C-alpha positions as CSV (number, residue, x, y, z in Angstrom):
1,M,-8.0,-11.6,28.4
2,K,-5.8,-9.2,26.5
3,S,-7.3,-8.0,23.3
4,L,-4.4,-9.4,21.3
5,D,-5.3,-13.0,22.4
6,A,-9.0,-12.5,21.8
7,K,-8.3,-11.2,18.3
8,L,-5.8,-13.9,17.4
9,S,-8.3,-16.5,18.5
10,E,-11.1,-14.8,16.5
11,I,-9.0,-14.4,13.3
12,K,-8.1,-18.1,13.4
13,R,-11.7,-19.2,14.1
14,N,-13.3,-16.9,11.5
15,P,-11.1,-15.9,8.6
16,S,-13.7,-13.4,7.4
17,S,-13.6,-11.5,10.7
18,R,-12.6,-7.8,10.6
19,A,-10.6,-8.2,13.8
20,F,-7.5,-6.2,13.4
21,I,-4.5,-5.9,15.7
22,I,-2.8,-2.5,16.0
23,A,0.6,-2.1,17.7
24,D,2.4,1.1,18.6
25,A,6.1,0.6,18.1
26,K,7.8,2.7,20.8
27,D,11.0,0.8,20.6
28,A,13.0,3.3,18.6
29,D,15.5,3.9,21.5
30,M,17.1,0.6,20.3
31,A,17.8,2.3,17.0
32,F,18.1,6.1,17.1
33,G,19.4,7.2,20.5
34,V,18.6,10.8,21.4
35,R,16.2,11.2,18.5
36,A,14.2,8.1,19.4
37,P,11.4,9.8,21.4
38,G,10.6,12.0,18.4
39,P,10.1,15.7,17.9
40,R,8.7,17.8,20.8
41,S,5.9,19.1,18.6
42,Y,3.6,16.6,20.4
43,L,3.6,16.0,24.2
44,A,1.2,14.0,26.3
45,R,-1.4,15.9,28.3
46,R,0.9,16.1,31.3
47,G,3.1,18.4,29.2
48,E,6.8,19.3,29.2
49,R,9.3,17.6,31.5
50,P,12.1,20.2,31.6
51,G,15.7,19.0,31.5
52,R,18.7,20.7,33.0
53,F,20.5,22.3,30.1
54,S,23.3,24.9,30.3
55,P,21.8,28.1,28.9
56,E,25.0,29.2,27.4
57,V,25.1,26.0,25.3
58,W,21.5,25.0,24.7
59,S,18.0,26.4,24.4
60,R,15.2,23.9,25.1
61,D,13.7,24.6,21.7
62,E,17.1,24.0,20.1
63,F,17.4,20.6,21.7
64,G,14.4,19.6,19.6
65,Y,13.6,16.1,20.8
66,R,11.4,14.8,23.6
67,N,13.3,13.5,26.6
68,L,12.6,10.0,28.0
69,P,10.2,11.1,30.7
70,E,8.1,12.9,28.1
71,F,8.3,9.8,25.9
72,L,7.1,7.6,28.8
73,D,4.2,10.0,29.4
74,I,3.1,9.5,25.8
75,I,3.3,5.7,26.1
76,R,1.1,5.9,29.3
77,E,-1.4,8.1,27.5
78,V,-1.7,5.9,24.4
79,T,-2.1,2.8,26.6
80,H,-4.8,4.5,28.7
81,Q,-6.6,5.5,25.4
82,G,-7.2,1.8,24.8
83,L,-7.3,1.7,21.0
84,I,-4.1,-0.3,20.4
85,D,-3.5,-3.9,21.2
86,I,0.2,-4.1,21.6
87,M,2.7,-1.6,23.0
88,L,6.2,-2.4,21.7
89,M,9.1,-1.0,23.8
90,S,12.8,-1.5,24.5
91,A,13.7,-3.8,27.3
92,Y,14.6,-0.8,29.5
93,V,11.3,1.1,28.9
94,N,9.5,-2.2,29.4
95,E,11.2,-2.5,32.8
96,Q,10.2,1.0,33.8
97,L,6.5,0.8,32.8
98,S,5.7,-2.9,33.0
99,I,7.8,-4.2,35.8
100,K,8.2,-1.2,38.1
101,E,5.0,0.7,37.4
102,G,2.6,-2.1,36.4
103,L,1.1,0.0,33.6
104,F,-0.3,-3.0,31.8
105,K,-1.5,-5.0,34.7
106,N,-5.2,-4.0,34.4
107,S,-5.1,-3.0,30.7
108,H,-6.2,-5.0,27.7
109,V,-3.0,-3.8,26.0
110,T,-0.2,-6.3,25.8
111,P,3.3,-5.1,26.5
112,A,6.1,-6.4,24.2
113,A,9.8,-5.7,23.9
114,R,12.2,-5.8,21.1
115,A,14.1,-9.1,21.6
116,N,17.0,-8.4,19.2
117,D,18.6,-5.4,17.5
118,T,20.3,-6.4,14.3
119,T,22.9,-3.9,13.0
120,D,20.7,-2.5,10.3
121,V,18.7,-0.6,13.0
122,W,21.8,1.0,14.5
123,A,20.8,4.4,13.1
124,V,23.0,6.6,15.3
125,R,24.0,10.0,14.2
126,H,27.1,10.2,12.0
127,G,27.4,6.3,12.0
128,C,27.7,4.1,8.9
129,Y,26.4,0.8,10.4
130,T,23.1,0.8,8.4
131,R,25.0,0.9,5.2
132,E,26.6,-2.5,5.9
133,A,24.9,-5.9,5.4
134,S,22.8,-6.6,8.5
135,Q,24.5,-8.6,11.2
136,P,22.6,-10.5,14.0
137,F,22.8,-9.1,17.5
138,R,20.8,-9.3,20.7
139,S,21.1,-6.7,23.5
140,A,18.1,-7.9,25.5
141,S,17.7,-11.3,27.1
142,I,14.4,-13.1,27.5
143,D,14.8,-13.1,31.3
144,H,15.4,-9.4,31.4
145,I,12.3,-8.8,29.3
146,Q,10.1,-11.1,31.4
147,C,11.2,-10.1,34.9
148,G,14.1,-7.6,34.8
149,E,16.7,-10.0,36.1
150,V,19.3,-12.2,34.6
151,D,17.5,-15.3,35.8
152,C,13.7,-15.3,36.2
153,A,12.0,-17.4,38.9
154,R,9.9,-19.8,36.9
155,D,7.3,-21.1,39.3
156,G,4.5,-20.3,36.8
157,D,3.7,-18.5,33.5
158,D,3.1,-15.1,35.0
159,F,5.9,-12.6,34.7
160,P,5.9,-8.9,35.9
161,G,7.4,-7.8,32.6
162,A,6.5,-8.5,29.0
163,N,6.1,-12.1,27.8
164,L,6.0,-11.1,24.1
165,G,9.0,-10.1,22.0
166,L,9.8,-8.9,18.5
167,Y,12.5,-10.8,16.7
168,S,13.9,-9.4,13.5
169,I,15.7,-11.0,10.5
170,T,17.0,-9.1,7.5
171,F,17.6,-11.4,4.5
172,V,20.2,-9.9,2.1
173,N,20.4,-12.7,-0.4
174,D,23.9,-13.7,0.7
175,L,24.4,-17.3,1.7
176,E,26.7,-16.8,4.7
177,Q,24.9,-13.7,6.0
178,D,21.4,-15.3,5.8
179,R,22.6,-18.6,7.2
180,E,24.1,-16.9,10.2
181,A,20.9,-14.9,10.8
182,L,18.8,-18.1,10.7
183,L,21.2,-19.8,13.2
184,W,20.7,-16.9,15.6
185,Y,16.9,-17.2,15.1
186,K,17.0,-20.9,15.7
187,E,18.8,-20.4,19.0
188,F,16.4,-17.7,20.1
189,R,13.3,-19.8,19.2
190,E,14.5,-22.8,21.2
191,E,15.3,-20.6,24.2
192,A,11.9,-18.8,23.9
193,E,10.0,-22.2,23.7
194,R,11.8,-23.4,26.9
195,K,11.0,-20.2,28.7
196,K,7.4,-20.0,27.4
197,F,8.1,-16.6,25.8
198,R,6.0,-15.7,22.8
199,H,7.4,-13.8,19.8
200,F,6.4,-12.2,16.5
201,L,8.7,-12.3,13.6
202,E,9.8,-9.2,11.6
203,I,11.3,-9.7,8.2
204,F,13.0,-6.6,6.8
205,D,13.8,-6.1,3.1
206,P,17.5,-6.3,2.3
207,N,19.3,-3.2,3.6
208,V,22.1,-3.5,1.0
209,S,22.1,-4.3,-2.7
210,S,20.8,-7.8,-3.1
211,G,20.7,-8.2,-6.8
212,I,16.9,-8.6,-6.6
213,A,14.7,-6.3,-8.6
214,P,12.4,-4.1,-6.4
215,E,9.3,-5.6,-8.0
216,K,10.5,-9.1,-7.1
217,L,11.3,-8.4,-3.4
218,G,7.9,-9.5,-2.2
219,E,8.4,-12.9,-3.8
220,F,11.8,-13.2,-2.3
221,I,10.6,-12.3,1.2
222,N,7.5,-14.6,1.0
223,D,9.5,-17.6,0.0
224,N,12.1,-17.0,2.7
225,I,9.4,-16.7,5.4
226,L,7.6,-19.9,4.3
227,R,10.9,-21.8,3.9
228,T,12.1,-20.6,7.3
229,L,8.9,-21.6,9.2
230,A,8.4,-24.9,7.4
231,G,10.9,-26.4,9.8
232,V,9.2,-25.0,12.9
233,P,6.3,-26.7,14.7
234,D,3.5,-24.8,16.4
235,S,5.3,-24.7,19.7
236,G,8.1,-22.5,18.3
237,R,6.4,-20.5,15.6
238,P,5.8,-16.7,15.8
239,I,2.2,-15.7,16.7
240,F,2.2,-13.3,13.7
241,L,4.5,-11.8,11.1
242,K,5.6,-8.2,10.5
243,I,6.7,-7.4,7.0
244,V,7.1,-4.6,4.5
245,Y,3.9,-4.2,2.4
246,H,4.8,-5.1,-1.2
247,G,1.4,-4.6,-2.7
248,P,-1.8,-6.7,-3.1
249,K,-0.3,-9.7,-5.0
250,A,2.5,-10.3,-2.5
251,M,0.1,-9.8,0.5
252,E,-2.6,-12.1,-0.8
253,E,-0.1,-14.8,-1.9
254,L,1.3,-15.0,1.7
255,A,-2.0,-14.5,3.5
256,Q,-3.8,-17.2,1.4
257,Y,-1.0,-19.7,1.8
258,D,-1.7,-20.9,5.4
259,P,-4.8,-19.8,7.4
260,N,-2.9,-20.3,10.6
261,L,-0.3,-17.7,9.5
262,V,-1.3,-14.2,10.7
263,V,0.4,-11.6,8.5
264,G,1.1,-8.1,9.6
265,I,2.7,-5.0,8.1
266,L,5.3,-2.5,9.4
267,G,4.8,1.2,8.9
268,G,8.2,2.4,7.7
269,S,9.0,6.1,7.4
270,A,6.6,8.8,8.4
271,G,5.4,9.9,4.9
272,T,2.1,11.7,4.5
273,T,-0.9,11.0,6.7
274,Y,-2.7,9.6,3.6
275,D,0.3,7.2,3.1
276,A,-0.3,5.7,6.6
277,F,-4.1,5.6,6.3
278,K,-4.1,4.1,2.8
279,L,-1.5,1.6,3.8
280,I,-3.4,0.1,6.7
281,H,-6.7,0.1,4.7
282,D,-5.2,-1.7,1.7
283,A,-3.1,-4.1,3.6
284,Q,-6.2,-5.2,5.5
285,K,-8.2,-5.4,2.3
286,Y,-5.6,-7.9,0.8
287,G,-5.1,-10.1,3.9
288,A,-3.1,-8.4,6.6
289,R,-4.5,-8.7,10.1
290,V,-1.9,-6.7,12.0
291,A,-0.2,-3.3,11.7
292,L,2.8,-2.1,13.7
293,F,3.3,1.7,13.2
294,G,6.3,3.4,14.8
295,R,7.4,6.6,13.2
296,K,4.0,7.1,11.5
297,I,2.5,7.4,15.0
298,N,5.4,8.9,16.9
299,N,5.8,11.7,14.4
300,A,2.1,12.5,14.2
301,E,1.0,16.0,15.2
302,H,-1.6,14.4,17.6
303,Q,-0.9,10.8,18.4
304,L,-4.2,9.9,20.0
305,A,-6.2,11.3,17.1
306,F,-4.0,9.6,14.6
307,I,-4.5,6.2,16.4
308,E,-8.2,6.7,16.5
309,M,-8.3,7.2,12.7
310,L,-6.3,4.0,12.2
311,R,-8.9,2.1,14.3
312,L,-11.9,3.7,12.5
313,I,-10.3,2.7,9.2
314,T,-9.7,-1.0,10.2
315,D,-13.2,-1.2,11.7
316,G,-14.6,-0.2,8.3
317,K,-16.2,2.9,9.6
318,I,-14.3,5.6,7.6
319,S,-12.3,5.7,4.4
320,P,-8.6,6.7,4.3
321,E,-9.5,9.9,2.5
322,E,-12.2,10.8,5.0
323,A,-9.8,10.0,7.8
324,V,-7.2,12.6,6.5
325,H,-9.9,15.3,6.4
326,A,-11.2,14.4,9.9
327,Y,-7.6,14.3,11.3
328,H,-6.9,17.8,9.9
329,G,-10.2,18.9,11.4
330,V,-9.0,17.7,14.8
331,L,-5.7,19.6,14.4
332,Q,-7.5,22.7,13.4
333,S,-9.9,22.5,16.4
334,K,-6.9,22.2,18.8
335,G,-4.9,24.9,17.2
336,I,-2.1,22.6,16.1
337,K,-0.3,23.5,12.9
338,P,-0.2,20.4,10.6
339,R,3.2,19.3,9.3
340,L,1.7,19.4,5.8
341,A,-1.2,21.4,4.3
342,L,-4.3,19.3,3.7
343,D,-3.8,19.1,0.0
344,K,-0.2,17.9,0.4
345,D,-1.1,15.5,3.2
346,L,-3.7,13.9,0.9
347,E,-1.0,12.9,-1.6
348,L,0.2,9.4,-2.0
349,T,4.0,9.3,-1.8
350,D,4.7,5.7,-0.8
351,Q,5.7,3.8,-3.9
352,A,4.4,0.6,-2.5
353,M,0.9,2.1,-2.7
354,S,1.1,3.3,-6.3
355,Y,-1.7,1.1,-7.7
356,D,-5.4,1.5,-7.8
357,G,-6.5,-0.3,-4.7
358,S,-9.1,2.1,-3.6
359,A,-12.3,0.7,-2.1
360,A,-15.8,2.2,-1.8
361,R,-15.9,5.1,0.7
362,R,-17.7,4.7,4.0
363,S,-18.9,7.7,5.9
364,T,-20.6,6.3,9.0
365,V,-18.4,6.7,12.1
366,A,-19.6,5.3,15.4
367,V,-17.4,4.2,18.2
368,Q,-18.6,2.0,21.0
369,N,-17.1,2.4,24.5
370,N,-14.7,5.0,23.3
371,P,-12.3,6.0,26.0
372,L,-12.0,9.4,24.4
373,A,-15.7,10.1,24.9
374,G,-16.9,12.6,27.6
375,K,-17.3,11.7,31.2
376,D,-20.9,10.7,30.7
377,G,-19.7,8.1,28.2
378,R,-21.3,9.8,25.2
379,S,-19.5,11.1,22.2
380,D,-19.8,14.9,21.9
381,Q,-20.6,16.7,18.7
382,S,-19.5,20.0,17.2
383,E,-18.0,21.3,14.0
384,I,-15.1,20.3,11.8
385,R,-14.9,22.5,8.7
386,N,-15.3,20.7,5.4
387,P,-12.5,22.1,3.2
388,K,-15.0,22.6,0.4
389,S,-18.1,23.8,2.2
390,K,-19.0,25.3,5.6
391,I,-20.8,22.8,7.8
392,T,-23.0,24.1,10.6
393,P,-24.3,22.1,13.6
394,E,-27.7,22.1,11.8
395,G,-26.3,20.7,8.6
396,W,-28.0,17.3,8.8
397,P,-31.6,16.0,9.3
398,R,-32.8,15.7,12.9
399,H,-35.7,14.1,14.6
400,A,-38.3,16.2,16.5
401,D,-36.3,15.6,19.7
402,G,-33.2,17.0,18.1
403,S,-31.4,13.7,17.7
404,P,-29.7,12.9,14.3
405,D,-32.0,11.3,11.7
406,F,-29.7,8.8,10.1
407,E,-32.4,7.4,7.8
408,R,-32.7,10.7,6.0
409,M,-29.0,11.5,5.9
410,T,-27.2,11.6,2.6
411,P,-23.5,10.6,2.5
412,G,-22.6,14.3,2.7
413,H,-24.8,14.7,5.8
414,R,-23.2,11.7,7.4
415,R,-19.7,12.9,6.7
416,A,-20.5,16.3,8.2
417,F,-22.0,14.7,11.3
418,D,-19.1,12.3,11.7
419,V,-16.3,14.8,11.4
420,T,-18.2,17.2,13.7
421,R,-18.4,14.5,16.4
422,L,-14.7,13.6,16.0
423,N,-13.7,17.3,16.4
424,R,-15.7,17.7,19.6
425,R,-14.1,14.6,21.1
426,F,-10.6,15.8,20.6
427,G,-11.3,19.5,21.0
């Protein structure tokens, strides 16, 4: 069973479960074009895939962005890491990795593809499309996502491609615009139900002036979601939602409404590392059970370390603040220059998070069956420097046999031990 299905089942069976679904949204080629794979500051372990550029026109550094083969290598690496539950891709990338390569065949990670691309994601260079009210549009067909052909052979429910798609709606508070968007969604839902294609529903905030005050957008979105789905039986409903996080009240209002409605958040722009870690922590605290991070992961200095911190936070093993410190420790150990200095990266710049939603800090970090552990299956230990004090390998109590004595550890000792272990794993 894929981890997505196991977690969805657990969430519905036990509302108090900490089960949390993390998706890596690597579908940006349906929005940004050349810039979609992200800056070349991070490459998978395989390294650079040189392109053929005319030296009198380009330098490789000047080109600036990863090429598609480098992007595919990162997707493979993140999938093999095993800490995410969903890999969201474009239909084309899904064909390359799911259908032709079989990347997800023996993985617990579920492949998914973007099933529509409304005009508010047409973020091409020098274009003006995103400034216009969102219009519905679909490049990909369900059959192409499932099997890479215009008509799938439907002898069973097993398809070589993805059988999960993201469908997006942008409500703009205009009757004709929103009615048209819902008609397209209705057509998609009915086709998906006939073809046994699952989907999750993304609701964007208005991309143009809507006449709604920013502090009221959460209510506008919540009501639109519930009104839209009230006419849809189980057979046609999305398996979960993906929405902008509008703070604790809006999240709890939606999450508490219907126990069968699994609510997830989208990541938005890159921001600071603390923005991302605080977002996933607080959204989970107030009812979210899914997070889909695109640019926040794709623009990270070290994507595997960034994803591991997200998982540790949602597992309740580390606080957002501690995760930022540990993440910078990993970057330091690998000789990677962070995009922002630690003090700047600990700043909260996302306005949606400008409230006091902090929770008690946790400092114990323990990962079971971690695919980033050493070949012997054990987590290694070494030093990450605490920004306020120097931590040595002997900086915590030990038993006579040299093993850590957790009973005698203070919170400071545990933090030192945990960040040290994390550094060794990535170093």
